[in-house]
Backbone as XML, in Angstrom:
<?xml version="1.0"?>
<chain id="A" units="angstrom">
  <residue number="1" name="MET">
    <atom name="N" x="0.968" y="-1.122" z="0.074"/>
    <atom name="CA" x="0.023" y="0.046" z="0.010"/>
    <atom name="C" x="0.785" y="1.349" z="0.144"/>
  </residue>
  <residue number="2" name="ALA">
    <atom name="N" x="0.487" y="2.224" z="-1.080"/>
    <atom name="CA" x="1.165" y="3.448" z="-0.940"/>
    <atom name="C" x="1.210" y="4.416" z="0.047"/>
  </residue>
  <residue number="3" name="ILE">
    <atom name="N" x="2.009" y="5.087" z="0.661"/>
    <atom name="CA" x="2.148" y="5.807" z="1.962"/>
    <atom name="C" x="1.733" y="7.386" z="1.319"/>
  </residue>
  <residue number="4" name="LYS">
    <atom name="N" x="0.507" y="7.698" z="1.714"/>
    <atom name="CA" x="0.079" y="8.836" z="0.863"/>
    <atom name="C" x="0.194" y="9.976" z="1.918"/>
  </residue>
  <residue number="5" name="SER">
    <atom name="N" x="1.334" y="10.649" z="1.478"/>
    <atom name="CA" x="1.993" y="11.703" z="2.404"/>
    <atom name="C" x="2.353" y="12.929" z="1.232"/>
  </residue>
  <residue number="6" name="LYS">
    <atom name="N" x="2.538" y="14.123" z="1.777"/>
    <atom name="CA" x="2.650" y="15.071" z="1.038"/>
    <atom name="C" x="4.145" y="15.124" z="0.248"/>
  </residue>
  <residue number="7" name="ALA">
    <atom name="N" x="5.165" y="14.468" z="1.232"/>
    <atom name="CA" x="6.788" y="14.170" z="0.802"/>
    <atom name="C" x="6.741" y="12.983" z="-0.226"/>
  </residue>
  <residue number="8" name="ARG">
    <atom name="N" x="5.947" y="12.188" z="-0.052"/>
    <atom name="CA" x="6.113" y="10.954" z="-0.839"/>
    <atom name="C" x="5.329" y="11.399" z="-2.252"/>
  </residue>
  <residue number="9" name="HIS">
    <atom name="N" x="4.332" y="12.243" z="-2.159"/>
    <atom name="CA" x="3.692" y="12.794" z="-3.298"/>
    <atom name="C" x="4.695" y="13.507" z="-4.386"/>
  </residue>
  <residue number="10" name="ASP">
    <atom name="N" x="5.308" y="14.461" z="-3.545"/>
    <atom name="CA" x="5.956" y="15.408" z="-4.199"/>
    <atom name="C" x="7.147" y="14.643" z="-5.014"/>
  </residue>
  <residue number="11" name="LEU">
    <atom name="N" x="8.199" y="13.616" z="-4.188"/>
    <atom name="CA" x="9.079" y="12.855" z="-4.698"/>
    <atom name="C" x="8.564" y="12.194" z="-5.967"/>
  </residue>
  <residue number="12" name="THR">
    <atom name="N" x="7.431" y="11.425" z="-5.783"/>
    <atom name="CA" x="6.898" y="10.878" z="-7.153"/>
    <atom name="C" x="6.920" y="11.739" z="-8.066"/>
  </residue>
  <residue number="13" name="LEU">
    <atom name="N" x="6.066" y="12.654" z="-7.906"/>
    <atom name="CA" x="5.924" y="13.605" z="-9.248"/>
    <atom name="C" x="7.100" y="14.167" z="-9.840"/>
  </residue>
  <residue number="14" name="ARG">
    <atom name="N" x="8.088" y="14.334" z="-8.793"/>
    <atom name="CA" x="9.237" y="15.115" z="-9.216"/>
    <atom name="C" x="10.135" y="14.022" z="-9.903"/>
  </residue>
  <residue number="15" name="SER">
    <atom name="N" x="9.895" y="12.618" z="-9.653"/>
    <atom name="CA" x="10.838" y="11.729" z="-10.172"/>
    <atom name="C" x="10.337" y="11.304" z="-11.712"/>
  </residue>
  <residue number="16" name="ILE">
    <atom name="N" x="8.997" y="11.434" z="-11.687"/>
    <atom name="CA" x="8.292" y="11.532" z="-13.051"/>
    <atom name="C" x="8.737" y="12.503" z="-13.865"/>
  </residue>
  <residue number="17" name="LYS">
    <atom name="N" x="8.792" y="13.733" z="-13.559"/>
    <atom name="CA" x="9.353" y="14.854" z="-14.574"/>
    <atom name="C" x="10.669" y="14.652" z="-14.370"/>
  </residue>
  <residue number="18" name="ARG">
    <atom name="N" x="11.519" y="14.193" z="-13.872"/>
    <atom name="CA" x="12.963" y="14.230" z="-14.110"/>
    <atom name="C" x="13.209" y="12.839" z="-15.295"/>
  </residue>
  <residue number="19" name="GLU">
    <atom name="N" x="12.696" y="12.027" z="-15.208"/>
    <atom name="CA" x="12.608" y="11.004" z="-16.050"/>
    <atom name="C" x="12.190" y="11.274" z="-17.440"/>
  </residue>
  <residue number="20" name="ILE">
    <atom name="N" x="11.069" y="12.192" z="-17.469"/>
    <atom name="CA" x="10.493" y="12.651" z="-18.946"/>
    <atom name="C" x="11.553" y="13.839" z="-19.368"/>
  </residue>
  <residue number="21" name="ALA">
    <atom name="N" x="11.926" y="14.572" z="-18.475"/>
    <atom name="CA" x="12.929" y="15.579" z="-18.790"/>
    <atom name="C" x="14.634" y="14.752" z="-19.591"/>
  </residue>
  <residue number="22" name="ALA">
    <atom name="N" x="14.547" y="13.933" z="-18.663"/>
    <atom name="CA" x="15.968" y="13.051" z="-19.125"/>
    <atom name="C" x="15.593" y="12.427" z="-20.630"/>
  </residue>
  <residue number="23" name="GLY">
    <atom name="N" x="14.575" y="12.283" z="-20.921"/>
    <atom name="CA" x="14.173" y="11.573" z="-22.421"/>
    <atom name="C" x="14.012" y="10.084" z="-22.228"/>
  </residue>
  <residue number="24" name="ARG">
    <atom name="N" x="13.719" y="9.587" z="-20.788"/>
    <atom name="CA" x="13.742" y="7.904" z="-21.033"/>
    <atom name="C" x="12.199" y="7.741" z="-21.016"/>
  </residue>
  <residue number="25" name="ASP">
    <atom name="N" x="11.928" y="6.694" z="-21.307"/>
    <atom name="CA" x="10.546" y="6.120" z="-21.506"/>
    <atom name="C" x="9.740" y="6.550" z="-20.328"/>
  </residue>
  <residue number="26" name="VAL">
    <atom name="N" x="8.599" y="6.925" z="-20.643"/>
    <atom name="CA" x="7.815" y="7.567" z="-19.473"/>
    <atom name="C" x="6.541" y="6.320" z="-19.346"/>
  </residue>
  <residue number="27" name="ALA">
    <atom name="N" x="6.581" y="5.324" z="-20.179"/>
    <atom name="CA" x="5.283" y="4.088" z="-19.882"/>
    <atom name="C" x="5.197" y="3.914" z="-18.821"/>
  </residue>
  <residue number="28" name="TYR">
    <atom name="N" x="6.306" y="3.501" z="-18.005"/>
    <atom name="CA" x="6.234" y="2.678" z="-16.809"/>
    <atom name="C" x="5.436" y="3.706" z="-15.738"/>
  </residue>
  <residue number="29" name="TRP">
    <atom name="N" x="5.790" y="5.066" z="-15.691"/>
    <atom name="CA" x="5.276" y="5.965" z="-14.817"/>
    <atom name="C" x="3.916" y="6.307" z="-15.295"/>
  </residue>
  <residue number="30" name="LEU">
    <atom name="N" x="3.021" y="5.665" z="-16.494"/>
    <atom name="CA" x="1.745" y="5.845" z="-16.484"/>
    <atom name="C" x="1.168" y="4.555" z="-16.167"/>
  </residue>
  <residue number="31" name="ASP">
    <atom name="N" x="1.785" y="3.436" z="-15.964"/>
    <atom name="CA" x="1.248" y="2.525" z="-15.376"/>
    <atom name="C" x="0.046" y="2.500" z="-14.406"/>
  </residue>
  <residue number="32" name="ASN">
    <atom name="N" x="-0.871" y="1.742" z="-14.577"/>
    <atom name="CA" x="-2.012" y="1.796" z="-13.746"/>
    <atom name="C" x="-1.694" y="1.654" z="-12.158"/>
  </residue>
  <residue number="33" name="THR">
    <atom name="N" x="-0.522" y="1.176" z="-11.790"/>
    <atom name="CA" x="-0.033" y="1.071" z="-10.474"/>
    <atom name="C" x="0.447" y="2.290" z="-9.497"/>
  </residue>
  <residue number="34" name="HIS">
    <atom name="N" x="0.616" y="3.147" z="-10.540"/>
    <atom name="CA" x="1.099" y="4.663" z="-10.060"/>
    <atom name="C" x="-0.379" y="5.333" z="-10.080"/>
  </residue>
  <residue number="35" name="LEU">
    <atom name="N" x="-0.945" y="5.284" z="-11.284"/>
    <atom name="CA" x="-2.044" y="6.252" z="-11.284"/>
    <atom name="C" x="-3.313" y="5.741" z="-10.419"/>
  </residue>
  <residue number="36" name="ASP">
    <atom name="N" x="-3.538" y="4.304" z="-10.254"/>
    <atom name="CA" x="-4.255" y="3.854" z="-9.126"/>
    <atom name="C" x="-3.932" y="3.777" z="-7.760"/>
  </residue>
  <residue number="37" name="SER">
    <atom name="N" x="-2.917" y="4.258" z="-7.348"/>
    <atom name="CA" x="-2.614" y="4.148" z="-5.958"/>
    <atom name="C" x="-2.853" y="5.128" z="-5.235"/>
  </residue>
  <residue number="38" name="GLY">
    <atom name="N" x="-3.612" y="6.348" z="-5.704"/>
    <atom name="CA" x="-4.256" y="7.328" z="-4.849"/>
    <atom name="C" x="-3.197" y="8.459" z="-4.547"/>
  </residue>
  <residue number="39" name="LEU">
    <atom name="N" x="-1.678" y="8.298" z="-5.006"/>
    <atom name="CA" x="-0.695" y="9.165" z="-4.654"/>
    <atom name="C" x="-0.972" y="10.070" z="-5.363"/>
  </residue>
  <residue number="40" name="LEU">
    <atom name="N" x="-1.268" y="10.160" z="-6.790"/>
    <atom name="CA" x="-1.176" y="10.922" z="-7.282"/>
    <atom name="C" x="-2.686" y="11.707" z="-7.596"/>
  </residue>
  <residue number="41" name="THR">
    <atom name="N" x="-2.915" y="13.168" z="-7.799"/>
    <atom name="CA" x="-3.981" y="13.548" z="-8.055"/>
    <atom name="C" x="-4.657" y="13.613" z="-9.525"/>
  </residue>
  <residue number="42" name="GLU">
    <atom name="N" x="-5.794" y="13.933" z="-10.012"/>
    <atom name="CA" x="-6.237" y="14.133" z="-11.310"/>
    <atom name="C" x="-5.262" y="15.101" z="-11.945"/>
  </residue>
  <residue number="43" name="ASP">
    <atom name="N" x="-5.045" y="16.337" z="-11.054"/>
    <atom name="CA" x="-4.203" y="17.324" z="-11.739"/>
    <atom name="C" x="-2.761" y="16.766" z="-12.065"/>
  </residue>
  <residue number="44" name="ASP">
    <atom name="N" x="-2.254" y="16.131" z="-10.937"/>
    <atom name="CA" x="-0.987" y="15.605" z="-11.198"/>
    <atom name="C" x="-0.812" y="14.418" z="-12.519"/>
  </residue>
  <residue number="45" name="ILE">
    <atom name="N" x="-1.883" y="13.814" z="-12.650"/>
    <atom name="CA" x="-2.123" y="12.676" z="-13.859"/>
    <atom name="C" x="-1.937" y="13.648" z="-15.078"/>
  </residue>
  <residue number="46" name="ALA">
    <atom name="N" x="-2.843" y="14.738" z="-15.080"/>
    <atom name="CA" x="-3.015" y="15.454" z="-16.299"/>
    <atom name="C" x="-1.761" y="15.952" z="-16.659"/>
  </residue>
  <residue number="47" name="GLU">
    <atom name="N" x="-1.183" y="16.461" z="-15.614"/>
    <atom name="CA" x="0.472" y="17.295" z="-15.925"/>
    <atom name="C" x="1.362" y="16.242" z="-16.394"/>
  </residue>
  <residue number="48" name="VAL">
    <atom name="N" x="1.662" y="14.925" z="-16.086"/>
    <atom name="CA" x="2.387" y="13.728" z="-16.160"/>
    <atom name="C" x="1.814" y="13.691" z="-17.820"/>
  </residue>
  <residue number="49" name="GLU">
    <atom name="N" x="0.759" y="13.397" z="-18.221"/>
    <atom name="CA" x="0.240" y="13.006" z="-19.361"/>
    <atom name="C" x="0.592" y="14.188" z="-20.448"/>
  </residue>
  <residue number="50" name="ALA">
    <atom name="N" x="0.387" y="15.624" z="-20.118"/>
    <atom name="CA" x="0.790" y="16.657" z="-20.957"/>
    <atom name="C" x="2.149" y="16.181" z="-21.171"/>
  </residue>
  <residue number="51" name="LEU">
    <atom name="N" x="3.127" y="16.200" z="-20.254"/>
    <atom name="CA" x="4.738" y="16.077" z="-20.436"/>
    <atom name="C" x="4.947" y="15.211" z="-21.000"/>
  </residue>
  <residue number="52" name="ALA">
    <atom name="N" x="4.165" y="13.601" z="-20.888"/>
    <atom name="CA" x="4.646" y="12.705" z="-21.927"/>
    <atom name="C" x="4.302" y="12.840" z="-23.488"/>
  </residue>
  <residue number="53" name="GLN">
    <atom name="N" x="2.823" y="13.444" z="-23.517"/>
    <atom name="CA" x="2.636" y="13.732" z="-24.760"/>
    <atom name="C" x="3.589" y="14.750" z="-25.557"/>
  </residue>
  <residue number="54" name="ALA">
    <atom name="N" x="4.061" y="15.680" z="-24.947"/>
    <atom name="CA" x="5.165" y="16.549" z="-25.669"/>
    <atom name="C" x="6.347" y="15.673" z="-25.883"/>
  </residue>
  <residue number="55" name="TYR">
    <atom name="N" x="6.699" y="14.856" z="-24.967"/>
    <atom name="CA" x="8.019" y="13.935" z="-25.037"/>
    <atom name="C" x="7.465" y="13.092" z="-26.236"/>
  </residue>
  <residue number="56" name="TYR">
    <atom name="N" x="6.556" y="12.590" z="-26.438"/>
    <atom name="CA" x="6.316" y="11.515" z="-27.638"/>
    <atom name="C" x="6.216" y="12.316" z="-28.886"/>
  </residue>
  <residue number="57" name="ASP">
    <atom name="N" x="5.695" y="13.461" z="-28.674"/>
    <atom name="CA" x="5.497" y="14.235" z="-30.138"/>
    <atom name="C" x="6.735" y="14.799" z="-30.590"/>
  </residue>
  <residue number="58" name="ALA">
    <atom name="N" x="7.939" y="15.025" z="-29.599"/>
    <atom name="CA" x="9.088" y="15.410" z="-30.082"/>
    <atom name="C" x="9.916" y="14.130" z="-30.816"/>
  </residue>
  <residue number="59" name="LEU">
    <atom name="N" x="9.702" y="13.185" z="-30.325"/>
    <atom name="CA" x="10.074" y="11.927" z="-30.816"/>
    <atom name="C" x="9.685" y="11.611" z="-32.220"/>
  </residue>
  <residue number="60" name="ASP">
    <atom name="N" x="8.278" y="11.948" z="-32.247"/>
    <atom name="CA" x="7.579" y="11.473" z="-33.733"/>
    <atom name="C" x="8.017" y="12.633" z="-34.842"/>
  </residue>
  <residue number="61" name="ALA">
    <atom name="N" x="8.259" y="14.013" z="-34.265"/>
    <atom name="CA" x="8.880" y="14.881" z="-35.191"/>
    <atom name="C" x="10.028" y="14.467" z="-35.378"/>
  </residue>
  <residue number="62" name="LYS">
    <atom name="N" x="11.031" y="14.004" z="-34.750"/>
    <atom name="CA" x="12.318" y="13.758" z="-34.840"/>
    <atom name="C" x="12.461" y="12.660" z="-35.961"/>
  </residue>
  <residue number="63" name="ASP">
    <atom name="N" x="11.522" y="11.499" z="-35.640"/>
    <atom name="CA" x="11.543" y="10.469" z="-36.688"/>
    <atom name="C" x="10.807" y="10.918" z="-38.006"/>
  </residue>
  <residue number="64" name="LYS">
    <atom name="N" x="10.093" y="11.777" z="-38.149"/>
    <atom name="CA" x="9.659" y="12.129" z="-39.416"/>
    <atom name="C" x="10.802" y="12.983" z="-40.019"/>
  </residue>
  <residue number="65" name="ALA">
    <atom name="N" x="11.555" y="13.992" z="-39.325"/>
    <atom name="CA" x="12.396" y="14.732" z="-39.793"/>
    <atom name="C" x="13.466" y="13.823" z="-40.579"/>
  </residue>
  <residue number="66" name="ASP">
    <atom name="N" x="13.959" y="12.916" z="-39.780"/>
    <atom name="CA" x="15.211" y="11.689" z="-40.066"/>
    <atom name="C" x="14.305" y="11.124" z="-41.497"/>
  </residue>
  <residue number="67" name="GLN">
    <atom name="N" x="13.299" y="10.644" z="-41.356"/>
    <atom name="CA" x="12.784" y="9.917" z="-42.384"/>
    <atom name="C" x="12.622" y="10.585" z="-43.853"/>
  </residue>
  <residue number="68" name="GLU">
    <atom name="N" x="12.323" y="11.941" z="-43.627"/>
    <atom name="CA" x="12.164" y="13.074" z="-44.990"/>
    <atom name="C" x="13.832" y="13.186" z="-45.446"/>
  </residue>
  <residue number="69" name="LEU">
    <atom name="N" x="14.639" y="13.157" z="-44.306"/>
    <atom name="CA" x="15.873" y="13.433" z="-44.731"/>
    <atom name="C" x="16.467" y="12.036" z="-45.474"/>
  </residue>
  <residue number="70" name="LYS">
    <atom name="N" x="16.117" y="11.026" z="-45.452"/>
    <atom name="CA" x="16.520" y="9.655" z="-45.857"/>
    <atom name="C" x="16.102" y="9.767" z="-47.266"/>
  </residue>
  <residue number="71" name="GLU">
    <atom name="N" x="14.703" y="9.961" z="-47.327"/>
    <atom name="CA" x="14.020" y="10.187" z="-48.624"/>
    <atom name="C" x="14.840" y="11.458" z="-49.600"/>
  </residue>
  <residue number="72" name="ASN">
    <atom name="N" x="15.160" y="12.109" z="-49.142"/>
    <atom name="CA" x="15.519" y="13.465" z="-49.748"/>
    <atom name="C" x="16.970" y="12.880" z="-50.444"/>
  </residue>
  <residue number="73" name="VAL">
    <atom name="N" x="17.668" y="12.146" z="-49.383"/>
    <atom name="CA" x="19.139" y="11.708" z="-49.947"/>
    <atom name="C" x="19.043" y="10.559" z="-51.154"/>
  </residue>
  <residue number="74" name="LYS">
    <atom name="N" x="17.720" y="9.896" z="-51.040"/>
    <atom name="CA" x="17.619" y="8.824" z="-51.944"/>
    <atom name="C" x="17.362" y="9.159" z="-53.298"/>
  </residue>
  <residue number="75" name="ILE">
    <atom name="N" x="16.667" y="10.519" z="-53.402"/>
    <atom name="CA" x="16.133" y="10.880" z="-54.743"/>
    <atom name="C" x="17.077" y="12.119" z="-55.038"/>
  </residue>
  <residue number="76" name="GLY">
    <atom name="N" x="18.284" y="12.018" z="-54.197"/>
    <atom name="CA" x="19.334" y="13.358" z="-54.686"/>
    <atom name="C" x="18.741" y="14.397" z="-54.899"/>
  </residue>
  <residue number="77" name="ALA">
    <atom name="N" x="17.663" y="14.839" z="-53.793"/>
    <atom name="CA" x="17.421" y="16.258" z="-53.846"/>
    <atom name="C" x="18.327" y="16.990" z="-52.603"/>
  </residue>
</chain>
């Protein structure tokens, strides 16, 4: 059972944000065990989801740019 304290809450949220900022996969942090523990509020979850969305959007944009570059190199553009 999770310890529901302000300090525990702050440390958990802080570590989630650090993982996202460091560019590590955040799927683990969005696992139901963390969301359903009652430790994070709906606002915390929304904040983490927004950070995760931005992280994955950036990865998708990089992949798209890399793919376009490869295609342009292939056709000699």
